[in-house]
N, C-alpha and C positions, 0 to 999 in steps of 0.2 A: 504493500500500500504506500509506503514511504517513497519507493522508487517511482511509482505512478504519479504521486503528488509532485515530486521533483520535476518530472517530465512535463506535467500539465502546466506548472508554474514557470517553466522554461528557466529554471535555475540550475546551477551546476552541482551543488552539494546540499546535504541536509542542513548544514550551517546557514547557507544562503536561504533555504526555505524557511528556517526558523526565524531568521532576521526579517524576511519579508512578512511572515505572519505577525511577528511582534510589531512591526511598523504599521501594518494595517489595523491591528487592534489598538495600537497606542493612541491614535487620534480620537476614536470614540471614547476611550478612557480619559483623554484630556478634556473633552467636552463634559463628560460626567463629573469629573473632578472640579471643573469650573462652576458647574451648576449647583453642586452640593452646598457650599464650596469647601474644598479641602486642599490646602497648600501642600502638605506632604504627598498626597496622591497625585496632584498636578506635577510636582517636581519629579516624582518617580516616573510617571508616564512620559514627561518631556525628555528625561534622560534616556529612556528606552527608544523613543522616536529618533533622537539625535544619533545615538550609537548605531541603531539599525540602519538608518539612512546612510551614515558614513561608511558602514561596512559594505553595504550593497554597492555604493559608488566605487569603493576601493576594489571590489571584485569585478567591476564592470558588468554587473548583472543585467540580463535582458529585461528584467522586470522594470528597471529604472526607466529605460527608453519607452516601454509600453505605458507607464504612468503618465508621461508627458503627452502621449497621444490621446489620453482621455481627460485632459485638462487637470491633471493632478501632478504637474511637474514640480521640479525642485523649488522654484520661487513660490509657487502656490502653497506647498506644504509648510514652508517657513512662515509665510504670511498667515496661514490658518492658525498656526501655533501661537503667533504673536497676538492675533485677534482674540483667541481663547484666553490668553493671559489678561488682556484688557477686560474680558468678560468676568474673569475670576476676581479682578480688583473691584469691579462693579458689584458683584455678588457679596464681596466682603465689606460693602458699604463704604468703599473708599472713592466713590465717584466724585465726591466733592473735595477730595484730598489732592494736594499738589503732586503727590506721587503718581496719581492717575493721569493728570494732564502731562506730567513729565514723560511718562511712558509713551503716551500717544505722540508727543512731539519727537521723542527719541526715534521711534520706529518710522515715523514719516521722514525724518532727516536721514535715517539709515537707508531707507529705500531711495531717497534722493541721491545717495552716493552710488547706487547700483547702476544708474545710467552712465555716468562718466567711466565707471569701472568697466562696464560691458563694452562701451565704445572704444576704450583704450585697448582692451585685450583683442578685440576684433581688428582694430586698426593696426596693431603691432603684428598680428599674424598675417594680415594682408600685405603689409609693407615688406615683410620678410619672406614672402612667398616667391620662389624662384620660377622663372619661365622654363628653366631646364634644371632638373634635379639629377645629380650624378653620383655614381659610385666608381671608384677605381679610376677617376679622371682627375688629372692635376690642373685644377682651376685656381688653387690658392696662389700659385706663382704668377698668375696673370691678372687677377682682380683681387681686391681686398674684400673679404667677407668677414664682418665682425662677429663676435660671440653672440650667441642667443641670450635673451634675457634669462635671469636665474630661473631654473625649473620650478622652484617653489612658488614663483609669482604667476607662472602661466599654466602650470599643470592643474587641471580641474579648478580653474580660477573662480568660476561662479560658485561652486560648492564652498570653497574656502572663504570667499567674501561673505556669503550668507551665514556661515558658521560663526562669524564675528559677533553675531547677536547673542552668543552664549553669555558673555559677562553681563549684558543688560538683563537678560531673562533671569539669570541666577541672582543678580543683585536685587531685582524687583521682588522675586519670590522670598528672598531672605528678609527684605524690608517688610513685606506683608506678614511674614511669620513672626518677626520680632518687634514689629511696630517701631522700627528704626529706619526712617526714610533715607537717612544719609547713605546707607549701603546701596540702596536702589539708585540714587543719583550717581554714586561712584561707578557702579556697574554700567549705567547708561553712558557716562562720560568715557569710560574705557572703550565701549563699543564704537562710539562716534570717532574717538581718536584713532583707534586701530583701522577703522574703515577709511578715514582720511589719509592715514599714512600709507595704506595699501594703494589707494589711488595715486598718491604722490610718488610712490616707488615705481609706478609704471611709466611715468612721464619721461624719464631719461631714455627709455628704450626707443622713443620716437625721435631722438636727436639724429641728425643726418649721419653722424659718425657710427651710429649703431644700426643703420639700415643698409642692407646690401645694395650694390649698384642696380641701376635700372635694367629693364629687359634688353635694351639695345646693347648695353655694355656686356652683359652676361652672354648674349648670343654671339657677340664678336669674340669673346674669350673662348667659347665652345668651338667656334669655327677655327680659331687659331690652334686649339688643341687637336682638332680633327686634321688640319693640314700637317701637323707634326706627326701625329700617330698614324695617319693614312690607313684607316680601316679598309679591309677588303671583303669581309663577309659579315653580314648583319642578320641577327635574329630579331624579327619584328613581332611585337605582340600587343594586343589590346584585349581587355576583358574585365570581368568582375573579380572581386576579391576571391570568390570561391573557385575561379578558374586559374588561379596562380599555379596550380600543379601542372598545367599544360605547358607553361614555359619552364618551370623548374626541372621537368624531366629532360630538357635539352641542355642544361647548363654544363654538365660534365662533357657532353659531346663538343660543345663550343670551346671548352678549355683544351680539348685535344686536337683542334683544327691546326693544320699546317699554315693556314693563312691568318692574317691579323683579324681577330673577331671583335664584334661590337654588338651589344644588346640594346635595342631601342624599345622602350615601353611607353604606353600612352596614358596610363592612369597611375596616380600616386599610390593608390591602394594596392596595386600590384607590386610596386617597388617595396612597400612595407612588408609584403608577404614573400618577397623573393628570397630564395635560399642563398646562403653565402656562396660567392663565386669570385674568381680572380679576373674574370672578363670585365672590361670597361662597360658600364651601364649608363645610358642616358634615358631619363624619363621626360618626355616632351608632351605635356597635355594639350598644348595648342596646335591645331592643324597648320595654321599659318607659320608658326615658329618652326615646325618640322619641315615644311616645304621650303623654308629658306635656309636650312642647314646646308653646309658644304659637305655633301656626301659624294663628291666627284670621284673619289678613289675606290668607292665600293663597287664591286663587280657582281656579287651574288647576294640576294636578299632571301631569307628563309622565313616562311610563315607557318606557325603551328596551328593557326585557327583561321576560319573564314569569317571575318567580321567586317562591318562597314568601314571602319577607319583604315583598313588596309589600302584603300584608294589613295590615301595621302602619300604613300610610298610607291604604290604601283604606277603612279604617273611618271616616275623617273625612268627615262629610256636608256640611260647609260649603264644600268645594271640589269641582270637577269633575275627574274622572280620565280621562286619555287615554293610550291605548297608541300610541306613535309608532314603536316598533321600532328596530332597528339595521341595517336594510337592507330591501330590497324585492325579493322573489324568489318563485318558484313552489314553493319548498319547503313542506312541511307546516307548518313552524314559522311561516310567514307567515299561516296561517289557524288558529292554535291556538284550540280551543274556550274556553280560559281567557279569551280576549279579551272574552267576554260580560260580565265583571265591570266593565268600564270604561264610563264614560258615553259616550265616543266612541272611535272608532278612526280614526287619521289615516293616509292612504295618499298616495303621491306623485301618482298619477294614476288614471284610470278603471280601469286594470287591477286595482288593489288592490280596488276595490269589486266588480268582477265576480268576482274570486277568492273573496271571501267568499260571494257569492251562489251560486256553483257548489258550494262546500264545504258550505254549509248547516249551519253549526256554531252557529247561534243568534245571530249578530251581525246586527242589523237594518240594512237599507240606510239608513234615516234617521239612524243613528248613525255612519255613515262619512262622513268629510270629506276631500276631496282638497286637499292643501296644497303639493304639489310637494316637491322635495328640496333645501332651501337649502344643504346641505353639499356639493352637487356643483359649486358655483361655481368651485372651483379647476381643474376639468377643462376643458382647452382643446379647442375644436372642431378637427377634422382638416382639414388643408390639403394632404394628400398627403405622400409621403416627401420630406424635404428633399433638394435636389439634391446629389449627391456623397456621400450617406450610404446605407449599406446598410439595407434594411428591417429593422425590429426587431419580433419577435413575443414577446408576453408570455404565458407559460403560468402561470396562477394558479388551480390547482385548489382546490376546497374540501376540508374535512376529511371523515373517515369517518363522522361523525355518531354518534348514540347507539345505533344498531342496525346490522345488517349488510345493509341494503338495498343491492344492487349499484348502484343509481342515485345513491347519495350522492356518490361521488367517482370521478373517472377515474384516480386514483393507482394503484389496485390492478390494474385490467384494461387500461388504455390508456396510462397515463403514460409508460412506457418506450418504447412504440411511437411516441407523439407526439414525444418528445424525439429519438429516433433519426431520424425523418423530417425534423425541423427542422434538426438539426445537420449533416445530409448533403444538405440541399436545394440544388438548382442552378437558377438562380443562387442564390448563398449568401445566407442571412439570419442575423441575430443573434438569439439566444434569451436571454430573461430568465426565470428560473424563480423565482417567488415563491409558495410554498405558504401555505395558511391557517395561522395560528399554532397552532391546535389539532391540526394533523396529527400522527398517531401517538400522541396522548395516551391514546386508548382502545384502539386496535387495534395489536398488534405487527406484523401483516402490513402495515398502512399505514405504520408507522414504517420497516419494512425497505424497502418500495417507495420511500419518499421518499429514503432513504439511497442506494439504487441510482440513482435519477434524478439526485440531486445529484452522485454520482460520475461519471455519464455526462457531465453538463454540464461539470464541472471538467476531465475528461479531454479533452473536445472543445476547451475553451478553451486548454488547454496545447498541443494539437496545432496549433491555428490560430496560436498565438503563435510556434510554431517554423516555420511555413510561410512561405517568402519572398514569397509572393503578397500577404501581409497586412503592410502597413507601418504604423508608428505614429510620431507626432510626439512623441518621447520628451521633448523639451525642454518642449513645451506641457503634457504630462502631469506632468512634474516640477513645473512651476509650479502646476498644479492641486492636486497633492498637498501642496505647501508651503502653498497657500491653505487647503486642508482642515485642515492641522495648526494654522495660525494661528486659524482659526475655532473649531476644537474647543478650543483652549487658552482662547480668550476665553469660549466657552460654559461651559467648566468653571469659569472664574473667576466668571462671572455666576451660575451655578447651584450653586457649591460650598457656599454657605451651607446648602443643603438637607441636607448630610451632617453638619452640626454640631448639637450639642445633642441633644434628644429631642423627642417629640411635644408636650410641655408648652411647651418653649421655642419650637418651631416655631409653635404656636398663638399664643403671645404676640407673636412677631415676624413673623407671617404676612401682614401687610398688604402688598398688592402695590405694588411700585414701578413705576408706569406707564412711566416712561422706560426702566427696565431690561426690562420686559416687551416693549416695542416693539423694543428693541435685540435681544433674544433672537429675536423673530419675524423680524426682518430677517436676522439671522445664520443662522437655519435655512434661509431661502430662499437665501442665498448658499451655504450648505453644499451644498444640493441641486444648485445649478448647478455648483459645483466638483466634486462627486462624479461627475457624468456626464462631466466633462472629464478626470477623473483616470485614465481607462483608454480604450483605443481604442474607437471606435464600432462595431467589428466583434466585440468580445470578448464571448463568452457569459458569463453571470453568474448565480450563485445568490444570491438575496436572501432571507434568512430572518429578519432582525431587523426592528425597527420602522422603521429608517431605511434607505433612503428610503421614505416612505409609499407606500401603494398608488396613490393618485391621481397622485403624481409618476411612478410607473412607467407609469401610463396615458399621461401626457403624453410620456414618452420612447419609447413604442412606437407601432407603426403598425397592429397587429392584436392580437387577444386569443384565446387558447384557454382555456376554462374549463368549469365544470360548472353545474348549476342552483343558483344562489346569487345573493346581492345583488351580487356582483362583476360579473356579466353586466348586470344592470339598471343599475348605475352606469356601466359602460363605454359603454352605449348613448348616454349623454349626449354622448360625444365624436363620434359619427357614424362612427366607424371600423369597418372590417370585423371580424367576430368569428365564432368557431366554438364550438360546444358539443358535448360528447361524450355520445352516447347509451349510457352505460355499462351500462344495464339491457337494452339491445338490444330496445327497443320497436318499432323501425322509425321511419323519418323522419316519416311522416305522423302516427302515433300520438304520437310524441314531441312534435311541434309542437302537436297537439291538446291534450295534457295540460299543456304548458308555454308560457305566453304569450311569455316572453322569447326563445324560440328561433324565433319566426315569421320573423325577418329574419336568422337565423343560418345559417352553413354547418354542416350536421349531420355530425359525425364518428362513425365506428364505432370499436369497440375496437381495430381494426387500424390506426386513424388514416387510413382512406380518407376522402378529402374535403379533406385539407390542401392539395392542389394548387389546388383551387378558391379557398380562402382566400388563398393566396399570389398567385394571378392577380389577385384583387380589389385586393390591395395594390399590385402592380406596375402595374396598368392600371386606375385608378379610373374612367376614362371609360367603360369597358365593364363595370363592375360591375353585375350584374343585380339585386342586392339593395339598392342605394343608396337607392332610393325607399322600399322597405319599411322600411328602418332609420329614415328620417325620420318615417314614419307611426307606427311602433312607439314611437319616442322620445316623441312627444306622448301616446300612449296610456298608456305606462308611467309617465312622469315629469311629465305635465301640460304646460300651455302655457309658453312662455318668458316671456310677458308676461301679467300683471305679474310681476316677478321673484319667484322662490319665497320669498324672505325676506319680501316684502310679503304674499304669500298666507298664510304661516305666522303672521305677526304679526296679520293680520286674523282668522284662526281663533282665536288666543289671546284676542283682545279679545271676540269674539262669545261664546266659551264662558265667559269671565269674567263677562259680562253675565248669562248664564243662571244662573251660580252665585249672583250677587248677587240676582237676581230670586227665586230659590228661598229664599235666606236672609231676604229681606224678607217673603215670604209666611209663612215659619215664624214670624217675630217677630210678624206680624200675627195669626196664629192663636193664639199663646200670650199675647198682650197682654191680652185680656179675662179670661183665666183667673186672673190674679193678684188683681184686686180681688174677684172672686167668692170666691176661697178665703179672702182676708182677711176678707170679710164673714161667711162661714160660721163662721170662728173667733170673730168678735166677737159674733154673735147666738146666743142659747141654742138648742140643737137641740130641736125639738118632739118630744115623746115620741109614738111611734106606739102606739095602744092595742093591747093584746094581744087575742087571740081570747077572746070572752066578757066582756071588760072593758067595762062600761057607761059608763065615763068619769065625769066629775064635773059636767058641765053638763046632765045629765038630758035635757031636752027639754021 
C-alpha cells in the first residue's frame, strides 16, 4: 500500500510522502489553531509546514510543481500562513493592539520586497545566459566570462526569500504567548532587514563587470575557436530531456573517431543530461546563431534523430549529412520517409538496407551504408548461466509510442501476464524489469500498467526475501553497499562542480580534465559491479533510472523478453536467448515475416504462452533449437564482427568526407572562371544593342 501511495503521489520515497502528507495536513491545522485560538498549536503546525515545504523543495519533489498548477504555489502557501497568523492575533483579541497592525505592515512590506527580488534574480539569469553554451571548448582565453553570483543567492532564491519571514512569525507568536510585544517587533525588524539585505546583495551581480559579453562577442569567440580547432565530423542532436540517451549512446563512438569530432546540441536541457565526454560540445539554442557559425571545415554531419530542427544544419551544402539513428529495429521509425533528406543512411547490417527496400519510402539503396554498431562493444557474449547462480530474465518492454497501435508495446496487453509467469516459474528464475524511459509519458493506460507491473515485481521480491529457501550473504552485500556508498561519494565529489555557478561559468571552466574523466569512467564501472553484488542474485528488481545502463542489464541477464524495438536488435549481439511479444496478435508466422529481429526469437502471445520454451533454452543451451538462427541473424542485423564496427564506422566517415571535399572542389572549380569574366564585364563598356528601326551610325 505504501508503494502504491508513493507512486500515486509521484514522490520518490516514503520520507517524501510523509513530508507531503504533513504539509497538506499542516494548513488545516493552522486554521484550526487560529480559530481556537491556540498559540502552541499554531506554532507546532507552522513548524511542520515550514520543515515539510523545505524538505520537498530540497528533494525537488514532483508534488511541488503540481501544487503551483492548482494555485497552491510557494508564495500562496506562505501568504496563507501569514494571513492565518493575523487571524490568530484577531482571535486573541489583539486586533486593537499595535502588534496586530505591526504584523500587517511587516508582511505587506515583506511582500513589497518580493518584486525587486524576483526581478533581480530573473534579470541576472537572463543577462548571464549565453547564446552558445560549451563544454571542452577554450573560450576563456578569448573572452572574459566573470564568476557566477554566489550559489546561495541564486539557488532556489524564491524559497529562500520567502523563508525570511520565519523571524517575524516566530517573534509574533512569542509576543502573543508572553504578552511581550517587543519580541514581535524585533522579529519583524529582522525579517525586513534580512529581506532588504538579500535584495541589496543581488544588485552587484548586475554590474557590467559581472555580466558576460554580448551575443555578438561570444559568437565571434566561438567562430575563432572553430577556425582553430577545425572540426571535421559533427554529431547533431535536438530533443527533450528524456531523449538524452539517444545522443549519449554515441559519445564513446565520437571519442574514437579518427577525424576531429564536435557535438552540437540545440537544447540546454540536453546539455544538462549529457554524459561526461572528452569531445568538444556546443549547445546552440538559437537557429539563427547556429546558421551563422563557421562550420566550413566540417565534412560529415551525423544525426541520431529525425527532428524538425535538423533543417538548420541540413541546409549547409559543404558537408554530407547522415542519418545514423539511435537504434536498429523493425519499427516504422527505422524507415521514416524523412530519411530521404540525408545524403546517406547508415545501418548496422544488411537488415537495415533490406528494411528500406521493403518500405519503399524513397531512400535509394546506393545511399545506404552498413557500418555495424560500434556502441555494442560493451555487450559481452553469453557463456551460459554461471554455475550456482539462478537464471536471470530481463523484461525490457518499449514504450507506447505516439499512436495506439497495439503492437507498440507489450505493457498494456501482456506485461502483467509475462511478469506473473516469470515470478512463479519453476525452477525459479530472477526477473529484472527495466521499462523504456518514455513509458507512460503519453498514455495513462500504459502508465497505470507499468505501475501495476512494478508493484507485482516488488511484491514478489518481498515474498522471496521472506522465504527461507532463499538465503543471502548479508555480510558480502553489506560490503557491496558500503562500496557503493564510497563510490557514489567520490563520484559526487568529482562531478559536484557541475552544480556550481551557471551556464556562463560552466562554459568558461568546461575544459575536460582527462584524468578526472578517466577516474569517473573507472568508478562507474566499479559502481556497476558493486550494484549487482549489493543484493542477492535471486532478488527480483525494478530498474527505472539511468543506472545501471541497459547494456549492463544485458550482461547481468541470461535471456530477454521485449517488444519490437532496438533493444531486441542490440541484445542479439550477446547471442543469448530472447523472446518477443506479438502484442498485435498477428500470429507467429506473420509476425516473423513483418519483423526481421524476431526470426530467431521465441514468439510470445499476450497470455505469455511460449515463456517455457525461452526458459528451457536458458537452462539447457545445448538443446536450444534457435542457437544457430541467432548466430545467422546477428550477422544479418549487426554486420560482421571483423573488422571491428568502430573501424567500419571510421572508414565510412572518411569515405563520405572525401565525397564532401570532392563536391566542394568541383563547386570552386565551376565558380572560379566566373569571377574574372564578371570583373571584365564591369571594366569594359557595354555595347549598346540597336533598337528596332535604328540604322546605327556606321551606315554600311
